[in-house]
N, C-alpha and C positions, 0 to 999 in steps of 0.2 A: 382630382386624385385624393387629396387629403380628406375630403368629405366622405369618401368611400371606405376609409380605414376604420377598423373596429377598435373601440376603446379598450385599454388594458389597465391592469392594476398598478397603482403607484403607492409604494409602501415605505415607511420611514422608521427603521429600527432605532432603538435608543443608543446613544453614544456611550463609550467607556471613559475612563478617567486617567489613563497613563499618557505618555508622550510618544506620538507616532514618529516614524522616520521621515526625514525631509525628502522632497522631490526637487528636480531641477526647476529653476524659475523661468528658464528660457525655452522650455519644451513641455508638451504634454505627451504622455505615452499611452497609446491606445492598443489594446491587446485582444486577441481571440483565443478561446480555450474550450475545446470539447472535453468535458470532465468525465465522459464515459459512464453512463448509467449512474448519474448522481442522484442517489436516493437514500433510503433509510439505512441500508447495509453499509454504504460507504461513509455516511455521516456518523455511524457508530464506531468507526476506527479513528481514535484520537490522533494517532501519528499521521494518518492521511489528511485529516482535517487541518492539522497544523501546517502541513506543507501547502495545502490549497490556500489557506489564509495568507501565508507568506507570499505566495504567488500573487494574489490579488493586491496586496499592499505595495507591490513594486510598480503598479500602474495607476493611471488616472481613471481609466475606464477599461473594464473587461467585459467583452461579449461572450457569454457562456452558452454552450449548446449541450443538449442531451441531459437536461434535468428530467428524471424519469421516476415519478413517485405519485402515489394516490393522495398522499397527505399534502396539505398546503403549507406546512410549517418547515419544510426542508430548508428553504433559503433563509427565512427569518432566524432559524437556529444557527445556520452557517454564518450569518452576519454577526451574531454574538461573538463567534471566534475571530472573525476578521477585525472587529472593533475592540477586541480585548486589550490591545496595546494603546488604546486612546485614539485610534483612527476614527474617522467620521464618514464611513461609507454608507450609502443607501443603495436601493435597487429598484428596478422596475422589471416586471415579469409578465410574460404573455400567456395566452391560453394553451391548453394541451393540444398538440398538433399531431397528425398522422392518420393514414388511411386504415391502419390495423388497430388491434386492441392495445398495442404498445405505443402509448402516446408520449411525446416529449414537449418540454417547454423551453423557450428562449428566455434569457435573463441578461440585463445590463446591470453591472455593479459599478458604481462611480464614487469618486472622492468628492464629497460635497464642499470641501474647503477650496477646491480648484475647478469644479465642474458643476453646472446646473443643467436640468432637463426641462423642456417645455412640456407640461402635462398634456396640453391640447394636441401635441404632435404624436403621441404614442399610438401605435396601431399595428394591424396585421394586414399584409398585402392581399387584396382579393385575388382569387385564382379561379375564375369561372370555367376555364378550360381544363382544370385539374392537371396541370403540367408539373406541379410542385408537390412532392410528398408532404412537406412541411412548409407552408407559405411563410416567407420571412417576417420578422418583427422589425419595425422601424421606430426610431425616436430621433428627435432633434436636440442637440446639446450645444452648450456655449461655455467657453472658458471663463473663469472668474479671476484669473491672475493678472488681468489687465482691465482698464476701464471698460464699461459695457459697450461704449460706442466703438471701441477698437478691438473687441474680443472676437476670436475665431469662433464661428458657429458652423454647424455641419449636421447632415443626416448620417446616422449609422443604420445599416441594413444587416441584421443578424440572420445568418442562414446556415442550413445543414442539408446537403443534398442526399438523395438516396443513391447508394453506390451502384445499384442495378440500373439506374436511369440517368446517368451523368450527362450524356450529350443533350438529352431532352431538357433536363433541368438547367443546364448552363445556358441554353437558348432562352428558357423562360426567365432566368435571372438577368440576362442581358436586357430583356424588355422591362423588367422591374427597375433596373438601374436607370434606363432612359426615362421611365415614367417619374422616378424620384427627382431627376434633374429638372422636371417640369412641374413638380408638385407645388411649388410656391415661387413667385417671381423674385423674391428677395433672398433666395438660398440656392446656390449652385454647387455647393460642396456636398458630394455624396461619397461615402466610404462603405463599401460592401465588404463584410468580413465574416469568416466562419469556416466551417469544415466543408470544403467543396468536393471532397473525395476525388480531387484531380489536381494536377500541377500545371504550370505554364504551357507545356507542349499541347495540352488539351483545351486551351483557352481560346480556340478559334472564334467562337461566337462573340466573345467580348470585343473582338476587333470592330464590331459595328458601333462601338462607343467611341466617338472622336476623342483622340488623345489618351486612350486608356493605358493604364500601367498597373503594376502590382508591386508590393513590397518584397515578397519572399521569392527567391529564385536560387537555383544552384545548390540547394541543400535539402535535407529531409526534414519533415516536421512530425513524424510519428515517433513514439517512444523507442521503438525497435530500430529506428534510423534506417528504414528501408523505403519509405514513401514520402512524397510531398502532397499533403492533403489540404493544409490550412493556409489561408492567405488574407491579405487586405487588398482590395481592388478599388482604384479611384482614377479620375481623369485629370490630366494636365492639359492646358494650363489652369483649369478652374481651381483645382486644389494645389495651388502653388505653395501652400503652407507646409507641405511635406518637406521634411528636412533631410531626406535621403539617408536616414538612419533607421535601421530595422534589425530584427534578430529573431532567433528561435531560442527560447529559454529551455535549455536541455535539463530535464528534471534530474537526470543522473549526476551531471556535472555541477549544477547549481546547488544541490542539496546533499551531495555525497551519497547517493543512493545506488545500490546494486540494481540491475535491471528488474528483478522480480519485485522489489519494493517500489520502484518507479512505476511499474505497471499496476500496482495497487492504487496509485494515485490516478493514473489515466493511461490509455494507450496513445494519447496525443500529447505533444509538448505545446505550451503556449507560444504563439507568435505575436510580434508586436511591431509597431512603427511609431516614429516620433514626428510631431507636427508643431509648428509655431503656434503659440497661444494668441498671436496677434493676427487679425484678418488681413490678408493681402488683397487689396482692391484692384479691379481691372484685370486685363489679360496680361499675363507674364510669360516670358519665353519658357518653353518646355525645358526641363532639366532631366538628365538621365537618372534612372533608378540606381540605387547603390549597388555596386558590383559585389561587395562582400558584407556580410552581416556585422553588426556592432555587438560586441560582447557585453552581456549584462551579468553582474554578480549579485 
């Protein structure tokens, strides 16, 4: 499986010189955020960029969907804003995807003081049957907040389904998840995250994944607070590192924005879940998903 993946770009922006905010030592926070047509027009709005940068700094890794630009410098320029406070975030970015002329890119942005990525793991999932409008981007990460031999390592699968083909795409993503569990014998942690254009009631195909669960439930994830589109999906007991803490970062509440200004940032709110930075070996008893989200300020 790994041999079939396509290589992606690994890019290292320069660090800034101020003092970044601290993060919890006993958890890593993994988020997904569809930024909605993230390109030249949005990058030109300084107030929007500042909110986006503040969002990224709250998390250790952010899987971003819907980077849509002809230029290759959108994310490098955005990283300058993210790192303006002294943070040390880097990113990996995938190729432009999509069946139409409107192409999108997936991105992972991660805090290099707490997370590292295996460059050899970066790839695009092959889709010979053309079931996926935008085949997922995958990468394997490891925490740096513990000794390497004890660190939590995991696959992230970044995805964005076509809203007109959700059942077909969720079935295809189920096959992707199962394939990633077999991609290498020393890695059983797979976290699929992104804009699924569907909520848990539509996750029937995921039930083919033994022990499957998801972080977000019982709440909306779009900015208008009407739909549940975004999630993190993983299997228990393999990913016993999940701390049963998750949330939706409501752009209006978190940054004091009226709805119209929040929609300038995105029509999606970021979603996130917390995981132990320490690898949990062996098979652990399954634990229930959190019934209520955790508030993040």
